[in-house]
C-alpha positions in Angstrom: 164.9 168.8 128.0 168.7 168.0 127.6 170.9 165.5 129.8 174.6 165.9 130.0 175.7 162.4 129.6 179.4 163.2 128.8 181.2 166.5 128.7 180.3 168.5 125.5 177.8 166.1 124.0 174.0 166.8 124.7 171.7 164.1 124.1 168.0 164.2 123.8 165.8 162.1 126.4 162.3 162.3 127.7 158.7 160.9 127.2 158.4 161.9 123.6 161.0 159.6 122.2 159.5 156.8 124.0 155.9 157.7 122.9 157.1 158.0 119.2 158.7 154.7 119.2 155.4 152.9 120.8 153.3 154.7 118.1 156.0 153.6 115.2 155.6 150.0 116.6 151.9 150.1 116.5 151.7 151.6 113.2 153.9 149.1 111.8 152.1 146.1 113.3 148.4 147.6 112.4 149.7 147.7 108.8 150.9 144.1 109.0 147.5 143.1 110.3 145.7 144.9 107.5 147.8 143.4 104.6 147.3 139.8 105.9 143.7 140.3 106.6 142.3 141.8 103.6 144.0 140.3 100.4 143.1 142.4 97.5 140.7 140.1 95.7 139.0 138.6 98.7 136.0 135.9 98.1 133.1 136.2 100.5 130.2 134.0 101.0 127.0 135.1 99.5 123.6 133.8 99.7 121.9 131.8 96.8 119.2 133.5 94.5 116.7 131.1 96.3 117.6 132.7 99.7 118.0 136.5 99.1 117.3 137.3 102.9 120.0 135.2 104.3 123.2 137.8 104.5 126.5 136.2 104.7 128.1 136.2 108.1 132.1 135.6 108.6 134.1 135.4 111.7 136.5 138.0 112.4 140.1 136.8 112.9 141.6 138.0 116.0 145.4 138.7 116.0 147.5 138.9 119.3 148.8 142.1 120.0 152.8 142.7 120.6 153.7 142.9 124.1 154.4 146.9 124.0 150.9 147.4 123.2 148.6 146.6 126.2 145.5 145.5 124.2 144.1 142.8 121.8 143.1 144.0 118.3 140.2 142.1 116.2 140.7 142.6 112.6 138.1 142.0 110.3 137.9 142.0 106.4 136.0 144.8 105.1 133.1 144.3 102.7 133.5 145.6 99.2 130.9 146.3 97.1 130.7 144.4 93.5 131.4 146.8 90.4 131.9 146.5 86.7 133.8 148.4 84.2 133.0 150.1 81.8 130.1 151.5 83.8 126.4 149.7 83.2 123.7 151.7 81.9 122.1 151.5 85.1 122.3 150.2 88.6 120.3 149.6 91.1 119.6 147.6 94.5 116.8 144.8 94.7 115.5 142.4 97.4 114.3 139.6 95.1 115.9 139.2 91.8 113.4 136.3 90.9 110.6 139.2 90.8 112.7 141.9 89.2 112.2 142.9 85.6 114.9 143.7 83.1 114.4 146.4 80.4 113.8 145.2 76.9 117.4 145.2 75.3 119.3 144.7 78.2 121.3 141.8 80.0 121.0 142.4 83.7 123.4 140.6 86.0 122.3 140.2 89.4 125.0 139.9 92.3 124.7 140.1 96.2 126.1 143.2 97.7 127.5 142.4 101.2 127.6 146.1 101.9 123.9 146.9 101.4 122.6 143.2 102.1 120.6 142.8 99.1 121.0 142.3 95.6 122.8 144.6 93.1 121.7 144.4 89.5 123.6 145.9 86.5 121.6 146.3 83.5 124.1 146.1 80.6 123.1 147.4 77.3 125.9 148.9 75.4 128.0 146.3 73.5 131.0 145.7 75.6 133.4 143.3 77.4 132.6 144.4 80.9 135.3 143.5 83.7 133.9 142.3 86.9 135.3 143.0 90.4 134.2 141.6 93.8 131.2 139.2 92.1 131.1 136.5 94.6 128.9 133.8 95.3 125.7 132.5 93.1 123.6 135.0 91.6 121.5 135.3 88.3 121.2 137.1 85.1 118.4 137.9 82.8 118.8 138.1 78.9 116.2 140.6 77.7 118.1 140.9 74.7 116.3 139.8 71.0 117.5 139.2 67.8 120.1 136.1 68.6 122.7 138.6 70.3 125.0 136.3 72.1 126.0 136.7 75.6 129.6 135.4 76.6 130.8 134.8 80.5 134.8 134.7 80.7 137.2 133.4 83.1 140.2 134.9 84.7 142.6 134.0 81.6 139.9 135.0 79.3 138.7 131.2 78.8 135.1 131.1 77.8 132.9 129.7 80.8 129.4 130.1 79.0 127.8 131.4 76.0 124.2 131.7 74.9 121.6 133.6 72.7 118.7 132.4 74.5 116.8 135.0 76.2 115.3 134.5 79.8 116.5 133.9 83.2 119.4 131.7 84.6 121.5 131.1 87.7 125.2 131.7 87.7 128.4 131.0 90.1 130.1 134.7 89.7 133.1 133.4 91.4 135.0 131.9 88.2 133.6 134.7 86.2 135.9 137.8 85.4 134.2 139.6 82.6 131.0 139.0 80.4 130.3 140.3 77.0 126.7 141.0 76.3 126.9 141.2 72.5 
């Protein structure tokens, strides 16, 4: 629809312009809320290896909606599954790491997976330095490699956090660990 506001000049008006402005404002606000609520390397609470059934629960922050939008918006940080790179020989999910076996020749690392509500197990067989993403809280490992193979856990700056050659099980806080070398 066109409205004459002055001779010889045509201007657009109508509900389309207001709707687009409201949609643009809502999109900008939503993008801002998502950027604040979900940082790239957020750390969520995880249960300990001794209490595998206790799933972490986090309260969702609530943001007030702008005046132009007539509703409140609840924003919750999305749970992200722990990953490893390069890929592990095998990845599986278990309910209890204490009763889970580790194949001979592997270092098995157990980390809580908040997306599944159980433990994610990475069987590390091939000799690599594995980079960890979203490994949070207390978990465990089972070194089932023989012949004195050295395992090393590294921090964010590449500093050595732990190194060992002994086979067997151990508990590990994964928060400071950024990579694992299994050989």
